[in-house]
C-alpha positions as CSV (number, residue, x, y, z in Angstrom):
1,M,1.3,-17.8,43.2
2,S,-0.4,-21.1,42.5
3,V,0.2,-23.2,39.4
4,A,-3.3,-22.2,38.1
5,Q,-2.5,-18.5,38.7
6,E,0.9,-18.8,37.0
7,T,-0.8,-20.5,34.0
8,L,-3.4,-17.8,33.9
9,F,-0.7,-15.1,34.2
10,Q,1.3,-16.6,31.3
11,I,-1.8,-16.9,29.1
12,L,-2.8,-13.3,29.7
13,F,0.8,-12.2,29.4
14,N,1.2,-13.9,26.1
15,H,-2.0,-12.3,24.8
16,L,-0.5,-8.9,25.2
17,S,0.1,-7.6,21.6
18,E,3.2,-5.6,22.6
19,P,6.5,-7.2,23.5
20,H,6.9,-7.5,27.3
21,I,9.6,-8.9,29.6
22,V,9.6,-8.9,33.4
23,L,12.9,-8.2,35.1
24,K,13.8,-8.8,38.7
25,A,14.7,-5.7,40.6
26,D,18.2,-7.0,41.5
27,P,20.7,-4.5,40.0
28,P,23.1,-4.7,38.4
29,A,22.0,-8.1,36.9
30,F,18.2,-7.3,36.3
31,T,17.5,-11.0,35.9
32,I,14.8,-11.9,33.3
33,V,11.9,-13.8,34.9
34,A,9.3,-13.8,32.2
35,C,8.7,-12.7,28.6
36,N,5.7,-13.0,26.3
37,D,5.4,-14.4,22.7
38,A,5.6,-11.0,21.1
39,Y,9.1,-10.4,22.7
40,E,10.4,-13.8,21.6
41,K,9.3,-13.0,18.1
42,I,11.1,-9.6,17.8
43,I,14.4,-11.0,19.2
44,N,14.2,-14.4,17.4
45,T,14.7,-16.5,20.5
46,K,12.9,-18.8,22.8
47,E,11.7,-18.2,26.4
48,R,13.8,-21.0,27.7
49,D,17.0,-19.4,26.3
50,I,16.6,-16.2,28.2
51,I,14.7,-16.8,31.5
52,G,17.1,-16.5,34.4
53,K,19.7,-14.6,32.5
54,P,20.9,-11.0,33.3
55,M,19.5,-8.3,31.1
56,K,22.9,-7.5,29.6
57,E,23.3,-10.9,28.1
58,I,20.2,-10.5,25.9
59,G,20.5,-9.0,22.4
60,N,23.4,-8.4,20.0
61,A,26.1,-6.5,21.8
62,D,27.2,-4.9,18.5
63,E,23.7,-3.2,18.3
64,I,23.8,-1.7,21.8
65,N,26.5,0.9,22.2
66,I,28.0,2.0,25.5
67,D,25.8,5.1,25.7
68,N,22.6,3.1,25.1
69,R,23.7,0.5,27.7
70,T,24.4,3.3,30.2
71,L,21.0,4.9,29.4
72,I,19.2,1.5,29.9
73,K,21.1,0.9,33.2
74,D,20.4,4.4,34.5
75,S,16.7,4.1,33.5
76,L,16.3,0.8,35.2
77,N,17.9,2.1,38.4
78,R,15.8,5.3,38.2
79,A,12.6,3.3,37.9
80,I,13.5,1.3,41.1
81,K,14.9,4.3,43.1
82,E,12.0,6.6,42.3
83,N,9.3,3.9,41.9
84,T,8.1,5.6,38.8
85,V,7.5,4.7,35.1
86,V,10.5,5.6,33.0
87,K,10.4,5.9,29.2
88,L,13.4,5.6,26.9
89,P,13.7,7.7,23.7
90,A,12.3,6.2,20.5
91,V,14.9,4.3,18.5
92,R,15.0,2.7,15.1
93,Y,15.5,-1.1,15.1
94,D,15.3,-3.0,11.7
95,L,13.7,-6.3,12.3
96,A,15.3,-9.4,10.6
97,D,13.6,-12.6,9.5
98,I,14.7,-16.1,10.4
99,N,17.4,-15.9,7.7
100,G,18.8,-12.6,9.1
101,N,17.5,-10.5,6.2
102,I,16.3,-7.0,7.1
103,T,12.6,-6.8,6.4
104,E,11.7,-3.2,6.9
105,P,12.7,-0.3,9.2
106,T,10.8,-0.1,12.4
107,W,10.8,2.3,15.4
108,W,10.4,1.2,19.0
109,Q,10.0,2.9,22.4
110,T,10.8,1.1,25.7
111,R,9.0,1.8,29.0
112,Y,10.0,0.4,32.4
113,T,7.1,0.1,35.0
114,P,7.8,-0.8,38.6
115,V,5.8,-3.7,40.1
116,C,5.5,-3.7,43.9
117,I,4.4,-6.8,45.8
118,E,4.6,-4.8,49.0
119,P,3.9,-1.1,49.1
120,G,7.0,1.1,48.7
121,K,9.3,-1.7,47.6
122,V,9.9,-2.4,43.9
123,D,10.3,-6.2,43.3
124,Y,10.0,-6.4,39.6
125,L,10.2,-4.2,36.5
126,L,7.7,-4.7,33.6
127,C,9.6,-3.8,30.4
128,T,7.1,-2.8,27.6
129,I,8.4,-2.3,24.0
130,C,6.0,-0.3,21.9
131,D,6.1,-0.4,18.1
132,I,5.6,3.2,17.1
133,T,6.5,2.8,13.5
134,D,3.0,3.9,12.3
135,E,3.2,6.9,14.5
136,V,6.7,7.9,13.3
137,V,5.7,7.4,9.6
138,S,2.5,9.3,10.1
139,R,4.3,12.2,11.8
140,E,6.8,12.3,9.0
141,A,3.9,12.6,6.5
142,V,2.4,15.4,8.7
143,K,5.7,17.2,8.7
144,K,5.9,17.3,5.0
145,A,2.3,18.6,4.7
146,N,2.4,21.0,7.5
147,E,2.3,24.7,6.7
148,K,4.8,25.5,9.5
149,E,7.2,22.9,8.1
150,R,7.1,24.9,4.9
151,A,8.4,27.7,7.0
152,F,11.3,25.4,8.0
153,Y,11.9,24.8,4.3
154,M,12.0,28.5,3.6
155,V,14.6,28.9,6.4
156,Q,16.6,26.0,4.9
157,T,16.4,27.7,1.5
158,L,17.8,30.9,3.0
159,N,20.5,28.9,4.7
160,H,21.4,27.4,1.4
161,E,21.5,30.9,-0.1
162,L,23.8,32.0,2.7
163,H,26.0,29.0,2.1
164,Q,26.1,29.6,-1.6
165,S,27.0,33.3,-1.1
166,Q,29.8,32.3,1.3
167,K,31.1,29.8,-1.3
168,D,31.0,32.4,-4.0
169,L,32.8,34.9,-1.8
170,F,35.6,32.3,-1.2
171,L,36.0,31.6,-4.9
172,L,36.3,35.4,-5.7
173,K,38.6,36.3,-2.8
174,N,41.5,37.1,-5.3
175,E,39.4,39.3,-7.5
176,L,39.2,43.1,-7.3
177,E,38.8,44.6,-3.9
178,Q,35.6,46.3,-5.1
179,R,34.0,43.0,-6.0
180,V,35.1,41.6,-2.7
181,I,33.4,44.6,-1.0
182,R,30.2,44.0,-3.0
183,R,30.1,40.3,-2.2
184,T,30.7,41.0,1.4
185,K,27.8,43.4,1.4
186,A,25.7,40.8,-0.4
187,L,26.6,38.3,2.2
188,A,25.7,40.6,5.0
189,E,22.4,41.3,3.4
190,S,21.8,37.6,3.0
191,E,22.6,37.0,6.7
192,E,20.3,39.9,7.6
193,R,17.5,38.5,5.6
194,F,18.2,35.1,7.2
195,R,18.0,36.7,10.7
196,E,14.9,38.7,9.8
197,M,13.2,35.6,8.5
198,I,13.9,33.9,11.8
199,Q,12.5,36.8,13.7
200,Q,9.3,37.0,11.7
201,C,8.7,33.2,11.7
202,P,5.7,32.2,13.9
203,V,7.6,29.0,14.8
204,A,10.0,29.1,17.7
205,M,13.5,29.2,16.1
206,L,17.0,29.4,17.5
207,V,20.6,29.4,16.0
208,T,23.4,28.1,18.2
209,R,27.0,28.2,17.1
210,G,30.1,26.2,18.0
211,P,30.6,23.1,20.2
212,D,29.3,25.0,23.2
213,M,26.1,25.8,21.4
214,I,26.3,29.5,22.0
215,F,22.9,31.3,21.5
216,E,23.4,33.4,18.4
217,V,19.9,34.2,17.1
218,A,16.5,33.5,18.9
219,N,13.2,34.9,17.7
220,Q,10.5,36.1,20.1
221,A,8.5,32.8,19.8
222,M,11.6,30.9,21.0
223,L,12.2,33.3,23.9
224,D,8.5,33.0,24.9
225,V,8.8,29.2,24.9
226,L,11.9,29.1,27.0
227,G,10.7,31.9,29.3
228,K,13.8,33.9,28.6
229,D,14.7,37.4,27.2
230,A,17.3,38.7,24.7
231,S,20.0,38.6,27.4
232,I,20.7,34.9,26.6
233,I,22.2,35.9,23.2
234,G,26.0,35.2,23.2
235,K,25.8,32.7,26.1
236,P,26.4,28.9,25.9
237,T,23.4,26.6,26.0
238,L,24.2,25.0,29.4
239,E,24.8,28.4,31.0
240,V,21.4,29.5,29.9
241,M,19.6,26.2,30.5
242,P,21.7,24.1,32.9
243,E,18.6,21.8,33.5
244,L,19.2,20.3,30.0
245,K,22.3,18.5,31.2
246,G,21.8,14.7,31.2
247,Q,18.6,15.0,29.1
248,P,18.4,13.0,25.8
249,I,17.4,16.0,23.8
250,L,20.8,17.7,24.5
251,D,22.6,14.6,23.3
252,T,20.6,14.7,20.1
253,L,21.5,18.3,19.6
254,Y,25.2,17.6,20.0
255,N,24.9,14.6,17.6
256,T,23.5,16.9,14.9
257,Y,26.4,19.3,15.4
258,K,28.9,16.4,15.2
259,T,27.4,14.4,12.3
260,G,25.8,17.1,10.2
261,K,22.6,15.0,9.9
262,E,19.2,16.6,10.2
263,W,16.9,15.3,12.9
264,T,13.2,15.7,13.7
265,G,11.4,14.5,16.8
266,Y,7.7,14.6,17.7
267,E,6.3,15.0,21.2
268,Q,9.8,15.0,22.7
269,P,9.8,15.3,26.5
270,V,12.0,18.1,27.8
271,T,12.4,19.6,31.3
272,I,13.0,23.3,31.3
273,S,13.0,26.0,33.9
274,R,10.3,28.7,33.6
275,D,10.1,31.5,36.2
276,G,12.4,29.5,38.4
277,K,10.3,26.4,38.3
278,A,11.1,23.1,36.5
279,Q,8.4,22.2,34.0
280,N,8.0,19.0,32.0
281,V,6.9,20.0,28.5
282,Y,6.7,18.4,25.0
283,F,7.9,19.7,21.7
284,N,7.9,18.8,18.0
285,I,11.5,19.7,17.2
286,S,13.8,19.9,14.1
287,F,17.6,20.3,14.2
288,N,19.3,21.4,11.0
289,P,23.1,21.8,10.7
290,L,24.6,25.1,9.5
291,F,27.7,25.0,7.3
292,E,30.5,27.5,6.4
293,N,33.1,26.5,3.9
294,G,31.9,22.9,4.0
295,E,32.3,22.7,7.8
296,I,29.6,22.5,10.4
297,V,29.5,25.8,12.5
298,G,26.1,25.6,14.2
299,V,22.6,24.2,14.4
300,L,19.3,25.8,13.5
301,Q,16.7,24.6,16.0
302,S,12.9,24.9,15.3
303,G,10.2,23.8,17.6
304,I,6.5,23.9,18.4
305,E,5.3,23.2,21.9
306,V,2.6,20.5,22.0
307,T,2.4,20.1,25.8
308,E,-1.4,20.7,25.9
309,Q,-2.2,18.1,23.3
310,V,0.0,15.5,25.0
311,T,-1.3,16.1,28.5
312,A,-4.8,16.1,27.2
313,R,-4.3,12.8,25.6
314,Q,-2.6,11.4,28.7
315,A,-5.5,12.8,30.9
316,T,-8.0,11.0,28.6
317,A,-6.1,7.8,28.9
318,E,-5.8,8.2,32.7
319,S,-9.6,8.9,33.0
320,E,-10.4,5.8,30.9
321,R,-8.2,3.7,33.2
322,K,-9.9,5.1,36.3
323,I,-13.3,4.4,34.7
324,R,-12.3,0.9,33.9
325,D,-11.1,0.3,37.5
326,I,-14.4,1.5,38.8
327,L,-16.4,-0.6,36.4
328,D,-14.5,-3.7,37.4
329,T,-15.8,-3.3,40.9
330,L,-19.4,-3.2,39.9
331,P,-21.7,-6.2,40.4
332,E,-23.5,-5.3,37.2
333,I,-22.2,-5.9,33.6
334,A,-20.3,-2.8,32.5
335,W,-18.3,-1.8,29.4
336,T,-17.0,1.1,27.4
337,N,-17.3,1.8,23.7
338,T,-16.0,4.3,21.2
339,P,-18.2,7.1,19.8
340,D,-18.9,4.8,16.9
341,G,-20.3,2.1,19.2
342,E,-17.3,-0.4,19.1
343,V,-16.8,-2.0,22.5
344,T,-13.3,-1.6,23.9
345,F,-13.6,-2.9,27.4
346,Y,-15.8,-5.3,29.5
347,N,-15.7,-5.7,33.3
348,Q,-15.3,-9.1,34.9
349,Q,-19.0,-9.5,35.4
350,W,-19.5,-9.7,31.6
351,Y,-17.2,-12.6,31.3
352,T,-18.7,-14.3,34.3
353,Y,-22.3,-13.9,33.1
354,T,-21.7,-14.7,29.4
355,G,-18.9,-17.2,29.6
356,L,-17.2,-15.4,26.6
357,D,-13.6,-14.2,26.4
358,F,-12.5,-10.8,25.2
359,E,-11.5,-11.9,21.7
360,T,-15.0,-13.3,21.1
361,S,-16.7,-10.2,22.7
362,R,-14.5,-7.4,21.4
363,S,-15.7,-4.9,18.7
364,W,-19.3,-6.0,17.8
365,G,-19.1,-9.6,19.2
366,W,-21.5,-8.7,22.0
367,K,-24.4,-9.1,19.5
368,E,-24.4,-12.9,19.8
369,V,-25.4,-12.5,23.5
370,I,-28.6,-10.5,22.7
371,H,-31.9,-12.3,22.2
372,P,-32.6,-12.6,18.4
373,D,-35.9,-10.8,18.8
374,D,-34.1,-7.9,20.5
375,I,-31.2,-7.4,18.2
376,Q,-32.7,-4.9,15.8
377,Y,-34.3,-2.9,18.6
378,N,-31.0,-2.8,20.4
379,L,-29.1,-1.6,17.3
380,D,-31.7,1.0,16.5
381,T,-31.8,2.3,20.1
382,L,-28.1,2.4,20.4
383,A,-27.7,4.3,17.1
384,S,-30.2,6.9,18.3
385,I,-28.4,7.3,21.6
386,L,-25.0,7.7,19.9
387,K,-26.5,10.3,17.5
388,N,-28.1,12.4,20.2
389,E,-25.1,12.1,22.6
390,K,-27.4,11.9,25.6
391,E,-27.6,9.2,28.3
392,S,-30.5,6.8,28.0
393,E,-31.8,3.4,29.1
394,F,-33.7,0.5,27.6
395,E,-34.5,-3.2,28.3
396,I,-33.3,-6.2,26.4
397,R,-32.7,-9.9,27.0
398,E,-29.1,-11.2,27.3
399,R,-28.0,-14.9,27.2
400,R,-26.3,-16.3,30.3
401,A,-23.5,-18.8,30.2
402,D,-26.0,-21.6,30.8
403,G,-28.0,-20.6,27.7
404,R,-30.9,-18.9,29.5
405,Y,-32.0,-15.4,28.5
406,R,-32.6,-12.9,31.3
407,W,-34.0,-9.4,31.1
408,H,-31.5,-6.6,31.7
409,L,-31.9,-2.8,32.1
410,V,-29.2,-1.2,29.9
411,R,-28.0,2.3,30.8
412,I,-25.6,4.2,28.6
413,R,-24.0,7.6,29.2
414,P,-21.3,9.6,27.4
415,F,-18.0,10.6,28.8
416,K,-17.1,14.1,27.4
417,I,-14.0,16.3,27.6
418,D,-14.6,20.0,26.5
419,G,-18.0,19.0,25.2
420,V,-16.7,16.2,22.9
421,V,-17.6,12.6,23.5
422,Q,-14.5,10.6,24.1
423,L,-16.2,7.3,25.0
424,W,-19.4,5.8,26.2
425,V,-19.9,3.9,29.5
426,G,-22.6,1.3,29.7
427,T,-24.1,-0.9,32.4
428,A,-26.6,-3.8,32.2
429,T,-28.5,-4.6,35.4
430,D,-30.3,-8.0,35.8
431,I,-34.0,-7.2,36.3
432,H,-35.4,-10.6,35.3
433,E,-37.1,-11.3,38.7
434,L,-38.5,-7.7,38.7
435,K,-39.9,-8.3,35.2
436,E,-41.5,-11.6,36.4
437,V,-43.1,-9.9,39.4
438,Q,-44.4,-7.1,37.0
439,Q,-45.8,-9.7,34.7
440,Q,-47.5,-11.5,37.6
441,K,-49.0,-8.1,38.7
442,D,-50.2,-7.4,35.2
443,D,-51.8,-10.9,35.0
444,F,-53.5,-10.4,38.3
445,I,-54.8,-6.9,37.4
446,S,-56.0,-8.3,34.0
447,I,-57.9,-11.2,35.6
448,A,-59.3,-9.0,38.4
449,S,-60.5,-6.4,35.8
450,H,-62.3,-9.0,33.8
451,E,-63.9,-10.5,36.9
452,L,-65.1,-7.0,38.0
453,K,-66.7,-6.2,34.6
454,T,-69.7,-8.5,35.3
455,P,-70.8,-7.1,38.7
456,I,-70.0,-3.6,37.5
457,T,-72.3,-4.1,34.5
458,S,-75.1,-5.3,36.9
459,L,-74.6,-2.3,39.2
460,K,-74.6,0.1,36.2
461,A,-77.9,-1.4,35.0
462,S,-79.4,-1.1,38.5
463,I,-78.3,2.6,38.8
464,Q,-79.6,3.3,35.3
465,L,-83.0,1.7,36.3
466,L,-83.1,3.8,39.5
467,N,-82.4,7.0,37.4
468,R,-85.3,6.2,35.1
469,I,-87.9,5.4,37.9
470,K,-86.9,8.2,40.3
471,D,-89.4,11.1,40.6
472,D,-90.3,13.8,43.0
473,S,-91.7,11.3,45.5
474,F,-88.3,10.0,46.2
475,P,-86.7,11.5,49.4
476,K,-83.9,14.0,48.7
477,I,-81.4,11.8,50.4
478,A,-82.4,8.9,48.1
479,L,-81.9,11.2,45.0
480,D,-78.5,12.3,46.4
481,L,-77.5,8.7,47.0
482,I,-78.5,7.7,43.4
483,K,-76.5,10.6,42.0
484,Q,-73.4,9.8,44.1
485,S,-73.7,6.1,43.2
486,D,-73.8,7.0,39.5
487,K,-70.6,9.1,39.8
488,S,-68.8,6.5,41.8
489,M,-69.8,3.8,39.4
490,Q,-68.5,5.9,36.5
491,K,-65.1,6.2,38.3
492,V,-64.9,2.5,39.0
493,S,-65.9,1.7,35.4
494,T,-63.3,4.0,34.1
495,L,-60.6,2.5,36.4
496,V,-61.5,-1.0,35.3
497,E,-61.5,0.0,31.6
498,D,-58.1,1.6,32.0
499,L,-56.7,-1.5,33.7
500,L,-58.0,-3.7,30.8
501,N,-56.5,-1.2,28.2
502,A,-53.2,-1.2,30.1
503,G,-53.1,-5.0,29.8
504,K,-53.8,-4.9,26.1
505,Y,-51.1,-2.2,25.5
506,S,-48.4,-4.1,27.4
507,Q,-49.2,-7.3,25.5
508,G,-49.3,-5.6,22.1
509,H,-53.0,-6.4,21.5
510,L,-54.1,-2.8,20.8
511,K,-55.8,-2.5,17.3
512,L,-56.4,0.7,15.5
513,R,-59.3,1.7,13.3
514,K,-58.0,4.7,11.3
515,T,-60.1,7.2,9.5
516,S,-59.5,10.7,8.2
517,F,-60.9,13.5,10.4
518,N,-60.4,17.1,11.5
519,I,-58.4,17.1,14.7
520,A,-59.8,20.5,15.8
521,Q,-63.3,19.2,15.6
522,L,-62.4,16.2,17.7
523,V,-60.8,18.5,20.3
524,N,-63.9,20.7,20.4
525,D,-66.2,17.7,20.9
526,C,-64.2,16.2,23.7
527,C,-64.7,16.6,27.5
528,P,-68.4,17.6,27.5
529,N,-68.6,17.0,31.2
530,I,-65.9,19.5,32.0
531,R,-67.3,22.1,29.6
532,A,-70.8,21.6,31.1
533,E,-69.7,22.4,34.6
534,G,-68.7,25.9,33.5
535,I,-65.8,26.0,35.9
536,Y,-63.0,25.5,33.4
537,S,-62.8,26.9,29.9
538,I,-61.1,24.9,27.1
539,K,-59.7,27.1,24.3
540,T,-58.7,25.7,21.0
541,E,-56.3,27.6,18.7
542,G,-53.8,27.2,15.9
543,D,-54.4,25.3,12.6
544,L,-58.1,24.5,12.9
545,S,-58.4,23.0,9.4
546,L,-55.7,20.3,9.9
547,Q,-56.8,16.8,8.8
548,I,-55.1,13.6,10.1
549,N,-55.5,9.9,9.6
550,A,-55.8,8.0,12.9
551,D,-58.1,6.1,15.3
552,A,-60.4,8.9,16.3
553,D,-61.7,7.1,19.4
554,R,-58.1,6.5,20.7
555,I,-57.0,10.0,20.0
556,D,-60.1,11.3,21.8
557,Q,-59.1,9.2,24.7
558,V,-55.6,10.8,24.8
559,V,-57.0,14.4,24.6
560,I,-59.5,13.7,27.4
561,N,-56.7,12.2,29.5
562,L,-54.5,15.2,29.1
563,V,-57.4,17.7,29.8
564,N,-58.5,15.7,32.9
565,N,-54.9,15.8,34.2
566,A,-54.8,19.6,33.7
567,V,-58.0,19.8,35.8
568,K,-56.7,17.4,38.5
569,Y,-53.2,18.7,38.9
570,A,-53.8,22.4,38.2
571,P,-57.2,23.1,39.7
572,E,-56.5,26.8,40.1
573,S,-55.8,27.2,36.4
574,K,-59.3,27.9,35.0
575,E,-58.3,28.2,31.4
576,I,-56.9,25.2,29.4
577,V,-55.4,26.0,26.0
578,I,-55.2,23.3,23.3
579,T,-52.9,24.3,20.4
580,I,-53.0,22.5,17.0
581,E,-50.1,23.0,14.6
582,K,-48.4,21.3,11.7
583,A,-44.7,20.4,12.2
584,N,-43.2,19.0,9.0
585,D,-45.3,15.9,8.2
586,M,-46.7,15.7,11.7
587,A,-49.7,17.1,13.5
588,K,-48.8,18.4,17.0
589,V,-51.4,18.9,19.7
590,T,-50.4,20.7,22.9
591,V,-52.5,20.9,26.1
592,T,-51.3,23.8,28.3
593,D,-52.3,24.8,31.8
594,Q,-51.1,27.6,34.1
595,G,-50.9,25.4,37.2
596,P,-48.0,24.8,39.7
597,G,-45.8,22.9,37.2
598,I,-43.9,19.7,37.7
599,A,-40.4,19.2,39.2
600,A,-37.6,18.2,36.8
601,D,-36.8,15.0,38.6
602,K,-40.4,13.7,38.0
603,L,-40.7,14.5,34.3
604,P,-38.8,11.4,33.1
605,H,-41.3,9.1,34.9
606,L,-44.6,10.7,34.1
607,F,-45.4,8.2,31.3
608,D,-44.4,5.1,33.3
609,R,-47.0,2.6,34.2
610,Y,-48.6,3.1,37.7
611,Y,-46.6,6.3,38.3
612,R,-48.5,9.0,40.3
613,I,-47.3,12.3,41.7
614,A,-48.4,14.7,44.4
615,T,-48.2,18.4,43.3
616,N,-48.3,21.3,45.8
617,G,-50.2,19.2,48.3
618,Y,-52.7,17.7,45.8
619,Q,-52.9,13.9,45.8
620,N,-55.5,12.8,43.3
621,S,-57.2,9.5,42.8
622,G,-56.4,7.2,39.9
623,L,-54.1,4.3,39.1
624,G,-51.3,6.2,37.4
625,I,-51.8,4.6,34.0
626,G,-53.6,7.3,32.1
627,L,-50.4,8.8,30.7
628,Y,-49.0,5.3,30.1
629,I,-52.0,4.4,28.0
630,S,-51.8,7.7,26.1
631,K,-48.1,7.0,25.4
632,E,-48.9,3.5,24.1
633,I,-51.7,4.8,21.8
634,I,-49.4,7.5,20.3
635,K,-46.6,5.0,19.9
636,K,-48.9,2.6,18.1
637,H,-49.7,5.4,15.7
638,G,-46.0,6.0,15.0
639,G,-46.0,9.3,16.9
640,K,-44.3,11.0,19.8
641,I,-45.5,12.3,23.2
642,G,-43.9,14.4,25.8
643,V,-44.2,17.2,28.4
644,V,-42.6,20.6,29.0
645,S,-42.9,22.0,32.5
646,E,-41.2,24.1,35.2
647,P,-42.3,24.6,38.8
648,G,-44.4,27.8,38.9
649,K,-44.8,28.1,35.1
650,G,-47.5,25.5,34.3
651,S,-47.3,22.4,32.1
652,S,-47.6,21.7,28.4
653,F,-48.4,18.1,27.5
654,W,-48.0,17.4,23.8
655,F,-48.3,14.6,21.2
656,M,-47.4,14.4,17.5
657,L,-49.0,12.1,14.9
658,P,-48.2,11.4,11.3
659,I,-50.7,13.4,9.1
660,H,-50.9,10.6,6.5
């Protein structure tokens, strides 16, 4: 590793929030080769004091008993031998300040991760020390509030009643035989109630007695969890479950029996045998000591299996890791963010393009890269996408490291598990050159359209003059040519006008002249040429009295465009139905045909500029900007436009406008 790489490694290593050390895989020494600032802080030492020293020489020997040292050594050897991540049980470690005064209790969990320079050979071990204090404290609070924990409390109350009954029996042993008999009976009844309570409890419960932890009482819930039947009653724990030998949970159980101290653990990993197969499962467990005559005689074990929750969380974490690995290979900018929109990860391309580091970019720091004119649009669009939980795309300008803004196409899609959004994945593709080419094309079309208007006007005047002077003396071929020229001129004129309008819309120059009018009347007056031919019928239905406030000429242009599309793309559908209805504070107009319909993959592009489709063998003339112009007109009015279509079931193009 070069000096620059070592420096970069140390910077990144020291930025890790959790304490980390790197050990050389050289048992039994396990030499320390690196540690980050967080680790130095929790052990109150300096890097230079521990680098190169064996693992066993670090820390206070009084704080690490023989069992823990053995556990640490075995865990390290296991991580090397099996080339696998090994986690140690959570432990309490009270941090001290520089004066040696205990500040507050904390809980830590250590994880050893093998690092292989060459495949199959473990060269180093990454030791990660996670502060799980908040998790432990939170779980303790959940325990106190949990309804099932109240069941534990009921069992403990019964245990206390049993203990009290036994104590009373001991104090009254010299009294009359009849009283002894009555107390014995009461004790038996108390024990029976205790057993019955355990059997009826929905929580898995087990009573073990004596140093061999003999199974005395186990309810059905516990038998189901263990995959056993009632034949285990009266047998020692290790005879019933030999797989527990060497597992930390068994040591904890013995410790409760020896010390008489209650213990509760959350998401405790346990390997048990079910149907002859070893399974790794997780439990929330409580161990409560049982007393007779002041002496510990057994342990009440209560547990809830939480394997599904733990594995689901682990699966989510693994999926996120895989997604991030994939995103780091992309040439585009990529990131992930929470369901609330907070960014949690950027790929390397983001840092290369923006020149920012993670601390500057994290959370909502990405906003400083967006062009000031695009910020509000970006936030509004992002909020809409997160609310609808559907993938979408939009265009914004993002600042490059050299200060220049470039256009990017942003695509965002949700990552869901069981229908619930876990995170969002986004990409930003540089389309600056494409936008420039598009602008050049628009500029050319705009100039060409303007240049064409003058000769087209002259041609239209000439054709109009010919129409006025023609009479029966004209040869039939001349009359046909004049008629054909008039139709062709109308098409050319319409195309040029559409091109000019498209330029206005794309540059934001469209102006509206709003008036109040009856939308049904406008629909009835539109498309006189189609109605006059008598081939297609246009039927208007719905709320025929609905009034709106809009630019009548522009809305007429939209309706004509939708009707013309129905004629062009559904020529066999002789009836076109236009439905008018009120939807909340909006007026909705729907143009429906019974034509061949449109494939699902084409629907998202219908309103794009210059997009044209061929349907069932029909390829119609036009520039593919009619629907684009209609979309811009409706958007300028603050409305919405869309289409519903399926192949073989016709199409319904609709638009909605504010009534007021």
